[in-house]
DOKOLFI-380209 format. One record per residue: x, y, z of N, C-alpha, C in turn; residue in one letter. Coordinates in steps of 0.05 Angstrom, whole numbers, plus 32768, in hexadecimal, padded with zeros to 4 digits. Example, Ala and Ser with C-alpha at 12.3 -4.5 7.8 and 13.67 -1.06 7.14 Angstrom:
% DOKOLFI-380209
81087F8E809C80F67FA6809C81087FBE809CA;81017FD3808E81117FEB808F81028001809DS;
END
This chain:
% DOKOLFI-380209
80117FE88000800080008000801280198000X;800D802B7FEE801D80437FED800A805B7FEEX;8007806880057FF4807E80077FFF80957FF7X;7FE3808D7FEF7FE7809F7FDA7FE180BC7FE3X;81B181D57EFF81A781E27F17819C81FC7F0EX;817F81FC7F10817182157F088181822D7F0FX;818C822E7F26819E82437F2E81B782367F3AX;81CF823F7F3281E782367F3E81F2824A7F51X;81F582427F6A81FF82557F7E821A824B7F87X;822E825A7F80824982537F87824F825C7FA4X;826682537FAE826E825B7FC8827C82767FC7X;827282897FD5827E82A37FD5829382A57FEAX;82A982B27FE482BE82B57FF882B582CB800CX;82BD82C7802582B682DC803882B982D18054X;82B282E1806882B482D98083829B82CA808CX;829F82B6809C828882A580A6828582A880C4X;829182BB80CF828F82BE80EC82A782B180FAX;82AF82BC811082C582B0811F82DF82B38111X;82E082C480FD82F982C980EF830182B380DBX;82EF82A080D682F5828B80C382F2829580A6X;8307829380968305829B807A82FA8284806AX;82E8828A805782DC8276804682E5827A802AX;82F18265801E82FB8268800382E6825F7FF0X;82E6826B7FD882D382637FC382D982477FB9X;82C482387FB482C7821D7FA882D182217F8BX;82E482117F8382EF82147F6882DA820B7F54X;82D6821A7F3E82C282137F2B82C781F97F1DX;82DF81EF7F1E82E581D57F1082E081BD7F22X;82D981C17F3B82D381AB7F4C82BB819B7F42X;82BE81817F4082A981707F34829681697F4AX;8285817C7F51827281787F688255817A7F5FX;824F81787F46823381797F3D822C81957F34X;821581987F29820D81B27F1E820981C77F33X;820581BF7F4C820181D37F61821B81D87F70X;823281D07F65824C81D47F73824C81C77F8EX;825781D47FA1825A81C97FBC823F81C27FC8X;822981D07FBF820F81CB7FCB820381B07FC1X;820D81A67FAB8204818C7FA1821781767FA9X;822C817D7FB7824081697FBF823681587FD6X;824581447FDC823E81327FF3824D813A800CX;8248812C802182538132803B82728131803AX;827D811C802D829A8119802C82A781328020X;829D813B800982A981537FFC82A6816C800DX;828F816F8019828B8187802A829D81868042X;82A0816F804E82B2816C806582CF8171805EX;82D78167804782F2816C803E82F8818A803CX;82E58199803182EA81B6802E82EA81C48049X;82D981BA805C82D981C6807682F381C08085X;82FC81A780828315819F8090832D81AE8084X;832B81B5806A834181C4805E834081E28062X;832C81EB8070832882088075831E8217805EX;83138209804983088217803282EA821B8033X;82DE8212804982C18214804C82BB82138069X;82A682218071829C821F808D827F8216808CX;8275820C80A28259820480A38247821C80A0X;8250823380AB8240824C80A8823D8253808BX;82538252807C82528259805F824082458050X;8244822B80568234821780488216821A804EX;8210821E806881F48222807081E9823B8063X;81F88251806281EF8269805581E882658038X;81F98256802A81F48252800E81DC82408009X;81D8822C801A81BF821C801881A6822E801DX;81A8823F8031819182508036818C8263801FX;81A1826C8012819E827D7FFA8191826E7FE3X;819A82557FE0818F82447FCB8172823E7FD0X;816A82397FE9814E82357FEF813E824E7FE7X;814882657FED813A827E7FE6813782817FC8X;814C82797FB9814C827C7F9C813C82677F8DX;813D824F7F97813182397F88811682307F95X;8115822F7FAF80FE82257FBC80E8823A7FC0X;80F082527FC580DC82677FCB80D8827A7FB3X;80E982787F9F80E582867F8680EF82747F70X;80F3827F7F5880FC826E7F4180E782587F3DX;80EF823F7F3C80DC822A7F3880C882267F4FX;80CF82317F6680BD82307F7E80B682137F85X;80CA82047F8C80C581E87F9280B381E47FAAX;80B581F67FBD80A481F47FD580AA81DC7FE6X;80C481D47FE680CC81BD7FF580D081C38013X;80D781DC801980DD81E4803580C581F18041X;80BC81E6805880A581F0806580AC8206807AX;80C58204808480CE8217809880ED8217809AX;80F8822F809D8115823280A1811B823480BEX;8130822880C78139822A80E38146824580E7X;813A825780F78146827180FB81618270810AX;816782598115818082568124819682478114X;8190824280FA81A3823280EB81BF823D80E9X;81C1825780E381DB826380E181EA826480FCX;81DB8268811181E78268812C81F3824D8132X;81E48238812B81ED821C813082068217811FX;820582208106821C821B80F48235822980FFX;82328241810A8249824F811682548240812EX;82428234813D824C82248154825B820B814BX;825281FF8135826081E8812A827C81F08120X;827D8208811482978212810B82AA82188123X;829E8223813882AF8228815082BA820E815BX;82A981F9815D82B281E0816782C881D48155X;82C581D7813B82D981CD812882F481DB812DX;82F381F58131830B82048136831981FA814FX;830981F08162831481E6817B831B81C88179X;831A81BD8161832081A1815C830C818E816AX;82F38197816B82DF8187817882CA817F8163X;82D38171814F82C18167813A82B1814F8143X;8297815081438287813B814F82858122813DX;828A812581248288810E81128284811880F5X;827E810680E3827C810E80C78265812080C0X;8251812380D1823B813680CC8240815180D7X;8257815580E4825D816E80F1825B818680DEX;8248819880E3824581B080D2823681AC80B9X;822B819480B4821D818E809B82008197809DX;81F681A7808A81DA81B0808B81C7819A8082X;81B281968093819E8181808D8182818D8090X;816F817E80858153818580878144816F8094X;8130817580A4811E816180B08102816480A5X;80F5814E80A180D9814E809980C9815A80B0X;80B4816880A980A5817780BD8091816680CDX;8098814D80D2808A813D80E6809E813380FBX;80B6813E80FB80CB8136810E80CF814D8121X;80CB8148813B80CA815D814F80E6816A8153X;80E58184815480FD8194815B80F681A78171X;810481A6818780FF81B8819E810E81D2819AX;810681E18186811381FA817F80FE820E8176X;81058221816680F28236815E80E1822E8146X;80E58216813C80D5820C812680BD81FC8131X;80A881FC8120809081EC8127809481CF811DX;808481BD8127808381A2811D8066819B8118X;805E819980FE8041819A80F88036818480E7X;8046817380DB803D816080C7802D816E80B1X;8033818780AC802681968097800A81A0809DX;8001819C80B67FE681A380BD7FE481BF80CBX;7FD081CE80C37FCC81E880D07FC481E480EEX;7FBA81CD80F57FB381C781117FCB81C98123X;7FE381C581187FFC81C78129800D81DE8121X;800481EF810F801482068107801C8217811FX;8035821D8122803F822D81388043821D8152X;803D82048151804181F38169805D81E8816AX;806C81EF817F808781E68182808881CD8194X;809881BA818C809981A1819B80A581A581B6X;809C819481C980A6819681E480C3818E81E7X;80CC817D81D580E9817581D580EF816981B9X;8109816681B48111815A819B8108813D8198X;81028135818081018118817A811C810C817FX;811D80F28185813680E5818A814980E78172X;813E80E4815A814F80E68142815A8103813FX;814A81178146815481328146816B81368159X;8168812B8171817E812D81858197811F817BX;81938108816E81AA80F9816481BA8109814FX;81AB8116813D81B88125812881C5813E8133X;81B8814B814681C58162815381DF815A8160X;81DE8143816F81F6813A817D820D81338169X;8205812B815182198125813C8224813E812FX;821A815681368224816F812B821681798112X;8200816C810A81F1817580F381E4819080F9X;81E181A080E481D481BB80E681B881B880D9X;81A481B980EA818981B680E0818081D180D6X;817D81D480BB817881EE80AF815A81F380AAX;814A81DE80AD812E81E280A9811E81C880A8X;810481CB80A380F181B580A180E781B48084X;80E1819B807B80D78198806080B981938060X;80AD819B804A809081978045808B81798042X;807381718044806C81548042804E8152803AX;8047813A8034802A81348031801E8136804DX;8009814680507FFF814C806A7FF881328079X;7FFF813180937FFC811A80A4800981018097X;801F8106808A802F80F1807D801E80E0806AX;800C80ED805C7FFB80E180487FE680CE8053X;7FE080D1806C7FCB80C080797FB380D18080X;7FAA80E1806C7F9380F280717F7C80EB805FX;7F8180E680467F6C80E180337F7280CA8020X;7F5D80BC80187F6080A780047F6480B27FE8X;7F6180CC7FE57F6580D97FCA7F7880F17FCDX;7F8D80ED7FDC7F9F81037FE27FB181097FCAX;7FBD81217FCC7FD281297FB97FEC812A7FC9X;7FFE81187FC3801881177FD1802781317FCEX;803481397FE4804481517FE38035816A7FEAX;801B81687FEF800B817F7FF78005817F8014X;8008819680217FFE8199803C7FF181B5803FX;7FDF81B780517FD181D180547FE581E6805DX;7FF881DE806D800C81F28077802181F88062X;802981E58052804081E88040803981EB8023X;802081E5801B801981E57FFF802481CD7FF1X;802881D07FD6803181B97FC6804F81BA7FC0X;805D81A47FC4807981A27FBC807A81997F9FX;808B81A67F8F808E819F7F7380A6818D7F6FX;80A4817D7F5A80B9816B7F5380CE817A7F42X;80E7817A7F4B80FC81897F3D8103817E7F22X;80FB81657F1C810081597F0280EA815F7EEEX;80D481687EF780BD81717EE680A9817E7EF8X;80A781987EF7809981A87F0B807B81A27F0CX;807081967EF78054818F7EF7804E81737F02X;806381657F0A8060814A7F14806481487F32X;805B81327F3D805B812E7F59807581237F63X;807B812A7F7D8093811F7F8A808E81057F98X;807580FD7F99806C80E67FA9806E80EF7FC7X;806680DD7FD8806680E57FF4806B80CD8006X;806D80D38020806680ED802A807E8100802FX;809680F5802B80AE8105802F80B581158016X;80A18122800B80A381307FF280B781477FF3X;80B58157800880C7816E800A80E48165800FX;80E88150801E810381468022810F813D8007X;80FF812F7FF7810981257FDD810F813C7FCAX;80FD814F7FC7810181657FB5811981767FBEX;811B817B7FD88130818C7FE2814C81817FDDX;815081687FE2816A815C7FDF817181597FC1X;815D81527FB1816181517F94816B816C7F89X;815F81817F948165819C7F8A817D81A97F97X;8189819B7FAA81A181A67FB7819B81BC7FCBX;818581B97FDB817E81CD7FEF818A81C7800AX;819781B0800D81A681A9802581B68190801DX;81C88188802E81D88170802881C88157802CX;81B88156804181AA813E8049818E81458053X;817C8131805381628135805F8159811C806CX;8147811F8080813A8108808D811E81078083X;811680EF807A80FA80EA807480EF80D68088X;80D580D0808680C980BB809680B880AA8084X;80B58091808C80A5807E807C8093806D808DX;807B806A808480698055808E8067803F8079X;806280488060806280368049806880468030X;808280488029808A80558010809280728012X;808F807E80298092809B802C80AF80A5802BX;80C28093802D80DE809A802880E68091800CX;80E28077800780ED806C7FEE80DF80767FD5X;80C5807C7FD780B780857FBF80C080A17FB7X;80C080B57FC880CA80D07FC080E880CF7FBAX;80F780BE7FC7811480BC7FC1811780B27FA4X;8109809E7F9D810A80937F82810280A77F6DX;80EC80B47F7280E180C87F5F80F280E17F5DX;810180E77F71811280FF7F71813080F87F6CX;813580DF7F63815080D87F5C816480D67F73X;815A80CD7F8A816A80CC7FA2816E80B07FADX;818080AE7FC0818280967FD08171809A7FE9X;816080877FEF8150808880088153806E8017X;8155806F8031815780578041814080578055X;812F80428053811C803D806881278027807AX;812F802D8092813C801A80A3812A800580AFX;81367FF080BA81277FDD80CA81187FEB80E0X;80FF7FE380E680F07FEF80FB80FF7FEB8116X;81068001812381157FFF813C81328007813AX;813C8009812181588012811E815A80308125X;8145803F811E8144805C8124812B80608136X;812E806F814B81188074815D810180828150X;80E9807B815980D08088814F80C7809F8161X;80D380A1817980C980B5818C80CD80D18182X;80B880E1818480B980FD817B80B38101815EX;80AA80EC815080A280EE8134808480EC8134X;807681008128805980FF8126805280E58118X;804280D58124803F80B9811A802880B58107X;802A809F80F88013809180ED8010807880FEX;8025806680FD8022804C8109803C80428113X;803D803C812D80578033813980618019812EX;804F8009812280587FEF811780667FF180FDX;8066800980F08073800D80D78084802680D4X;807E803B80E4808C805580E280AA805380E7X;80B9806180D780D5806580DC80DF807D80CDX;80F3808A80D88101809F80C98118809380BAX;812280A180A6813980978097814580AD8086X;815E80A8807C816C80BD806D816480BE8050X;816680D68044816280DB8028817A80EC801FX;818880E2800A81A180EF800381A780EB7FE6X;81BC80F97FDC81C380F77FC081D680E07FBAX;81DE80D27FCE81F080BB7FCA81EC80A77FE0X;81F4808E7FDA81F280797FEF8205807F8006X;821C808A8000823080908015822480A38029X;821780B8801F820B80CC803181F480C18041X;81E480B0803481CD80A4804281D780918058X;81EC8082805281F7807080668203807F807EX;821180948078821D80A4808D820880B0809FX;81F280BA809381DD80C680A381CE80B180B3X;81CA809980A881BD808480B781CC807D80D0X;81E6807C80CE81F7807680E581F2808A80FCX;81EF80A380F481EA80B8810981CE80B78115X;81BB80AC8106819F80AD810F819980968122X;81A88080812181A18069813181A8806D814EX;819E805B815F81A4805C817B818D8054818CX;8193804781A3817E803E81B58171805681C3X;8157805681C48147806C81D08136806081E6X;813A806881FF812A805D8215810C80618211X;81058076820180E9807C81FD80DD806B81E6X;80ED805B81D980E3804B81C380EF802F81C7X;80E0801D81D380EA800381DC80F47FF281C4X;80E87FF581AD80F07FE58196810D7FEA818EX;81188001819481348007818D81477FF5819CX;813E7FE981B381507FD881C281577FBF81B2X;81467FB8819F814B7FA0818E81627FA5817BX;816A7FBE817781807FC48164819C7FC18171X;819D7FBC818B81B67FBA819981C77FA3818CX;81DF7FAA818581F17F96817981EC7F92815BX;81D97FA0815081D27F9D813381D87FB68123X;81E47FCA813081E97FE3812382077FE88122X;82107FF4810C822C7FFB810A8230801580FBX;8248801B80F4824E803280E4824B802980C6X;8235803280BA822F8028809F82428031808AX;8254804380908269804A807D827A80328076X;827C801F8088828C8007808382817FF6806DX;82677FFA8067825A7FEA8052825D7FF68036X;826B800D8034826E801A801A8285800C800AX;827D7FF77FFD82907FE67FEF82887FE47FD2X;82997FEE7FC082927FED7FA3828F7FD17F98X;829B7FBE7FA682987FA27F9E82837F937FADX;82707FA27FB8825C7F977FCA82487F857FBEX;82477F837FA382347F717F9682417F567F8FX;825B7F547F9282687F3B7F8B825F7F257F9DX;82547F0F7F91824B7EF97FA182307EFC7FADX;82237F137FAA82087F177FB581F47F077FA6X;81E17EFB7FB481CB7EEC7FA881B27EFD7FACX;81A67F067F9581917F197F9681787F0E7F88X;81617F117F9681487F097F8A813A7F207F7CX;81317F1A7F6481237F2E7F5481057F2A7F58X;80F87F3D7F6580DB7F3B7F6C80CB7F437F54X;80C87F307F4180BA7F357F28809D7F3D7F2BX;80917F367F4280757F3D7F4680717F5B7F4CX;80877F6A7F4C80857F877F4E808E7F957F35X;80907F867F1F80957F927F05807A7F937EF6X;807B7F9E7EDE80637F9E7ECD80517FB57ECEX;80587FCA7EDD80467FE17EDF804C7FF67ECAX;80657FF67EBF806D800A7EAC80847FFD7E9BX;807F7FFA7E8180937FEC7E7080AE7FFA7E6FX;80AE80157E6E80C780237E6D80D680217E88X;80C780227E9E80D4801D7EB880E080017EB9X;80D27FED7EB080DC7FD27EB080F67FD07EA0X;80F77FDE7E8A810F7FDD7E7981277FE97E88X;81237FFF7E978138800A7EA781427FF77EBCX;812F7FE97EC981367FD67EDE81447FBD7ED3X;813B7FB57EBB81497F9E7EAF81667FA57EAAX;816B7FBD7EA281877FC67E9E81967FC67EB9X;81887FCE7ECE81947FCE7EE9819B7FB27EF1X;818A7F9E7EEA81907F837EF181AA7F797EE3X;81AE7F817ECA81C67F7B7EBC81DE7F877ECAX;81DB7F9F7ED481F07FAD7EE381F77F9E7EFCX;81E37F947F0A81E87F847F2281F87F6B7F1CX;81F17F5D7F0682007F467EFE821C7F4D7EF7X;82207F637EE9823B7F6B7EE1824D7F717EF9X;82407F787F0F82507F7D7F2882537F647F39X;824B7F4D7F2E82507F347F3C823A7F287F4CX;82217F337F49820A7F287F5781FE7F107F48X;81F27EFE7F5681E27EE87F4A81C57EEF7F4EX;81B67EEF7F38819A7EF67F3981887EDE7F35X;81737EDD7F45815E7EC87F4281437ED57F44X;81307ECC7F3481157ED67F3681097ECC7F50X;80FE7EDE7F5F80F47ED77F7A80DD7EEA7F82X;80C57EE37F7A80AE7EF37F8180AA7EF47F9FX;80A27F0B7FAA809B7F0C7FC6807F7F017FCAX;807C7EED7FDA80627EE07FDD804F7EEF7FEFX;80357EEB7FEB80207EF37FFD801C7F118000X;80257F207FEC80247F3E7FEE80077F487FEFX;7FF57F397FE37FD97F437FE37FCA7F3D7FFDX;7FD77F2D800F7FC97F2480277FC97F38803EX;7FD87F4E803A7FD87F62804F7FD07F7E8045X;7FC57F7F802D7FBB7F9980237FA77FA68036X;7F937F97803D7F7E7FA2804E7F867FA4806BX;7F957F9080757F9C7F9080917FB17FA58097X;7FC27FAC80837FD47FC280887FC57FDC808EX;7FB17FE2807D7FA27FFA80817F947FFA809CX;7F897FE380A47F7C7FE180BE7F8F7FE880D5X;7FA77FDC80D47FBA7FE280E97FC27FFF80EAX;7FC6800B80D37FCE802780D27FB8803980DEX;7F9F803380D87F89804380E37F8780418101X;7F898028810B7F88802481287F9F80338136X;7FB7802F812C7FCE803A81397FCF80598136X;7FC68063811F7FC78080811B7FB6808E8131X;7F9F808481367F8D8091814A7F9B80928165X;7FA5807B816E7FB2807981887FCD80888189X;7FDD808481757FF8808F81757FF880AE8173X;7FE580B981637FE480D681607FDD80E3817BX;7FCA80D881897FC380E481A37FDA80E381B6X;7FE980CD81B6800180CB81C8801680DF81C0X;801B80E381A7802F80F7819E8026811381A7X;800D811A81A28004813581A88006813A81C7X;8000812781D68001812A81F4801D812F81FDX;8031812181F1804C812281FB805C813981EEX;8058813D81D48069815081C6805C816B81BFX;8041816B81BF8033818481B8801B818881CAX;8020818A81E5800A818C81F87FFA81A681F5X;800681BA81E97FF981D481E67FEB81D881CAX;7FEB81C281BB7FDE81C481A07FC081C781A3X;7FB381D3818F7F9681D681917F8681BD818DX;7F9381A781857F86818D81837F9681798194X;7F888166819F7F96815281B07F90813581A8X;7F7F813281947F798117818B7F6D8117816FX;7F67810081647F5D80FE81497F42810C8145X;7F30810981587F16811681567F1981348154X;7F2A814081647F2E815D81647F3B8166814AX;7F4D8156813F7F5A815C81267F45815C810FX;7F348149810F7F1F814880FA7F0D816180FCX;7F06816881157EF5818081197F0481998110X;7F1E819B81167F2D81B2810D7F2D81B580EFX;7F31819E80E17F31819F80C47F1681A780B9X;7F01819E80C57EE681A680BC7EE281C480C1X;7EEC81CE80D77EE981EB80DD7EFA81FC80CBX;7F0F81F180BF7F2181FF80AD7F2181F28091X;7F0A81EC80887F0781DD806F7F1481EB8057X;7F12820580567F1C8214803F7F3B8211803DX;7F49821080547F66820D80537F6E81F08054X;7F6081DF80637F6981C480677F5D81AF8053X;7F4681B580497F3881A180387F3081AB801DX;7F4181BB80107F3881C67FF67F3A81B27FDFX;7F4B819E7FE17F50818B7FCB7F47816F7FD1X;7F4981667FE97F41814B7FF17F3A814A800EX;7F2D813480167F22813380307F3481288046X;7F28811C805A7F37811180717F2B80F58078X;7F2780E580637F1B80CB80677F2A80B9807AX;7F4580B980777F5580A880897F5380B180A6X;7F5280CB80AB7F4F80D580C67F3480CB80D2X;7F1F80CD80C27F0580C580CB7F0380A780CFX;7F10809780BE7F11807A80C17F20807380DAX;7F36808180DF7F46807B80F77F3680818110X;7F28809881107F19809F81277F03808B812EX;7EF9807D811A7EE48069811E7EEF804F812AX;7F09804C812A7F15803381357F1580338154X;7F17801B815F7F1A8019817C7F37801C8184X;7F3E8011819B7F59801381A57F6A7FFB819DX;7F837FFC81A57F967FE7819D7F917FCC81ACX;7F7E7FCC81BE7F777FB381CB7F627FA481BAX;7F597FB081A57F457FA481947F4F7F8A8187X;7F3F7F7681867F487F5C81797F4C7F60815BX;7F3B7F71814F7F3E7F7681327F597F82812CX;7F637F94813D7F7D7F9F81397F937F8A813DX;7F917F7A81527FA57F6681577FA67F518141X;7F8F7F4A81367F8F7F3781207F9B7F428107X;7F967F5C81017FA17F6980E97FBF7F6B80ECX;7FC97F7281037FE67F7481077FF37F598104X;7FE77F4581107FF37F2A810D7FF37F2180F0X;7FDE7F2780E17FDD7F2180C57FF47F2E80B5X;7FF87F4880BB800D7F5780AE80287F4A80B2X;802E7F4380CB80487F3880D2804C7F1C80C6X;80377F0D80C580387EF280BA803F7EF3809CX;80307F03808D80337F02807080487F158065X;80507F29807480657F3B806B80817F308074X;80817F24808B809B7F1A8096809E7EFC8090X;80937EEB80A280987ECE80A180907EC18087X;80797EC9807C80707EBD806380727ED1804CX;80847EE4804F80897EF8803A80A77EFA8034X;80B37F0F803E80D07F14803880E17EFD8044X;80DC7EF5805D80EC7EE0806880EB7EC68058X;80D37EC0804F80CF7EA7804180DE7EA78026X;80DB7EBC801780E87EBC7FFC81067EBE7FFFX;81107ECC8013812D7ECE801681397EB4801FX;812B7EA5803081357E8B803981337E778023X;811D7E77801481197E637FFF812F7E657FEAX;81367E7E7FE3814A7E827FCD81667E897FD8X;81697E897FF381837E8F7FFF818D7EAA7FF5X;817D7EBF7FF981837ED97FEE81907EEC8002X;81A07EFE7FF781AB7F14800781997F2D8006X;81897F2F7FF081777F467FED81637F407FD7X;814E7F507FD6813A7F507FC1813D7F6B7FB2X;81387F6B7F9881387F847F89811F7F857F78X;81177F9E7F7281007FA37F6081007FC17F5BX;80F07FCA7F4880ED7FE77F4480E07FF37F5DX;80EB80097F6780DF80167F7E80C2801F7F79X;80BE802A7F6180A380337F5980A580407F3EX;808F804A7F34808F80567F1A809A80727F1AX;809C807F7F0280A5809B7F01808F80AD7F0BX;809780C67F10808480DA7F1B806C80DE7F09X;805580E07F16803C80E57F07803581037F08X;8023810B7EF6801A81277EF6800A812C7F10X;800F81417F1D800081497F357FE3814F7F2CX;7FD081437F3A7FB481457F327FA2814A7F4BX;7F9981627F4F7F8981687F667F6C815F7F64X;7F6481557F4C7F49814B7F497F48812E7F4FX;7F5A811E7F447F5981027F487F6C80F77F5DX;7F7E81087F667F9280FF7F7A7FA980F07F6EX;7FB880E37F7F7FD080D47F767FC980BD7F64X;7FDB80B67F527FD8809E7F427FF480917F3EX;7FFA80807F52801380717F528014805D7F3BX;802C80577F32802F80417F1E8042802D7F2AX;8038801E7F3D804880097F49805880127F61X;805D80007F73806E80067F8B80777FED7F98X;80907FED7FA0809C7FD67FAE809F7FDB7FCCX;80917FEF7FD680967FF77FF180897FE68006X;80727FDA800180627FCD8016806F7FB58023X;807C7FA2801580877F8B8024809A7F93803AX;80AD7FA4803580C07FAD804A80B27FBE805EX;80A07FCF805680927FE1806880827FD2807CX;80727FBF807380617FB0808580717F9D8097X;80867F92808C80977F80809B80A87F9080AFX;80AE7FA980AA80C07FB880BB80DD7FB380B4X;80E27FAB809B80FD7FA4809281097FBA8081X;81247FBA807D81317FD08070812D7FD08051X;812E7FE8804681297FEC802A813980048021X;814A8001800C815A801680018153801A7FE4X;814F80327FDB814C80387FBF816380487FB5X;816C80427F9C8183804F7F90817B80577F73X;8184806F7F6A817D80777F4E818580617F3AX;8172805A7F28817780457F148176804F7EF8X;816E80687EF4816B80737ED9815380857ED7X;814A80897EBE8135809C7EB9812180927EA4X;8108809B7EA880F380967E9480EA80B27E8BX;80F080B97E7280EA80D47E6780F580EA7E7AX;810D80E67E84811A80FA7E95811180F97EB2X;80FF80E77EB980F580E57ED5810480CE7EE3X;811080D37EFA811F80BF7F08810E80A77F11X;811A80907F11810E80787F1D812480697F2CX;811B805A7F40812F804D7F52812E802F7F52X;814480237F5A814680067F5F814680017F7DX;81357FEF7F8681337FEA7FA381427FD17FABX;814F7FD37FC2815B7FBC7FCF814D7FB87FEAX;81427FA07FEE81347F9A800781407F818013X;81427F81802E814E7F6A803B81407F638055X;814C7F50806381417F47807D81467F5D8092X;813B7F5980AA813E7F6D80BF815C7F7280C5X;81637F8A80C9817E7F9380D181937F8B80BCX;818B7F8A80A3819F7F84808E81A87F9D8080X;81A67FB4808D81AD7FCE808181C97FCE8075X;81DD7FC3808481F87FC3807A81FB7FB48060X;81EF7F9D805E81F07F8D804581E27F9C802EX;81CB7FA8803481BD7FB7801F81CD7FCF8016X;81D97FDD802981E97FF4802282017FEC8011X;820D7FD5801882247FCB8008821C7FC67FEBX;82057FB97FE781FC7FB37FCC81F37FCC7FBDX;81E57FDD7FCB81DB7FF67FBF81F280087FB6X;820680097FC7821E801A7FC1822C800F7FA9X;82307FF57FA8823D7FE97F91822E7FEF7F77X;82147FEC7F7882047FF27F60820680107F59X;820380217F6D8204803E7F67821F80467F5BX;8235803C7F66824F80447F5C825580397F40X;824880237F3A824D80177F1F823C80257F0AX;822780347F128215803F7EFE8213805E7EFFX;821480697F17821480877F1A81FE80947F09X;81E5808C7F0E81CF80967EFE81C680B27F05X;81CA80B97F1F81BE80D27F2781C980EA7F18X;81B780FC7F1081BF81167F0581AC812B7F11X;81B681437F1581A781587F22819081617F11X;817A81697F1D816281727F0E8167818D7F01X;815781927EEC815981AC7EDE813F81BC7EE0X;812C81B37EEF811381C27EF5810381C87EDCX;80FF81B57EC980EE81BB7EB280D181BD7EBAX;80C181CD7EAC80A581D07EB3809581B67EAEX;809E81A57E9B8091818C7E9680A581797E88X;809C81617E8480AD814C7E7880AF81507E5AX;80C6814C7E4F80C9814B7E3280C8812D7E2AX;80B481267E1A80B1810A7E1280C881017E00X;80D881147DF680EE810C7DE5810581017DF6X;810581067E10811A80FD7E22811280E17E2CX;812580CE7E29811F80B37E33812B80AF7E4FX;
END
């Protein structure tokens, strides 16, 4: 189930505070069309370590690029709010660097958080809803605290599908009442998918180095694929869920969205950690490492990979791209076997049931703990708020999922328990686990999903296939990597594995990425040229 460089800004020389001189990036540096702003963490850190760049200068240039590209020019509308303390934080990271107190590889790196991740600062945390506009979280989400501790500079929040796309059965991904519609930088009339739409568009367009998305089913991997990015949906429990506005605790997780596997792996390492407020994270003890160690160009050699053919067939041109990707996997030393994921139709309805039950309960718990001063405290009050503000909140589609969730009972309901047990049986034991054991696989691959569709406020989203549900319902890891283009629109190749197999998946994804290097920066065309294949 999947709920449904225009401007080049170079680095200017000048003072960045504290007497640190910033040198201009050389125009010959092969860092992408956006120069240093389109570079990865390694290149940015090299320049900071060499004294040719400061975090303050880098943050300033990203903020300028947001103003030029996101708020004017093509007006991507990916950023819902700027952190007014971003430059102050960047200066502090520069001061620490001057004192030889570098916290790690994210030190001074500008990042964006999806606007359903709590930040105890001057920004709001709203899930795109006007019901939470201006509401500041009581404390940081655990993942926010982890990233701050790693030295990351949180420069703002990204727009999203309102309530992480769990509001209407006919929703338009990337739209929220608070943030409006996020546009796809590869074709401005097309959708970014959701619900991490703003995170996808922002990183594709070079508005920050890294972003955090969240996923319940497809909300990281789908926008990452459609925006030509790497996205990692981790194993449930690898990253804490506390402080993230929820849909459902049995599937929700945050994860990195980046322009390269290396950057996504590095960010994932910083995001993990046991959280006393999220008991499931205790299961990750001894199963987490520094994922940079998995960045092996020969990582596909000897890998045995199952091709989930039952997720092909939605788009002939997409299938052709993925068939080429399969040849690339073989060329890098992988053995491929056809291996359909079984029983995928047996949890379509039960997945929705579980999400509705958990959404009602989990939302009330979040609001009580992180937003006690909000004007709504539960699902019923949220529904009433939307009805009272119909012109702003309900101009294009309704709130059917909210109403269906409100009609559900509590988590002690036998119907809920049965649906959850059904999900776990058919997605795990008789799903991914079964096919991987039967064929002795290291991973499964399939197209992540189809190319971006035209945004349609009348009919809503119209997806063309998705490989997100098996891993999402099972709570298993899923990585998407750019695989090529259909008429200039990016599409991704997915790697899915057993619980806590992130390192193995990163190893294979990195090997594929480095052998193909498909990603190219967007050019912000108003529409697709059918002459482009």
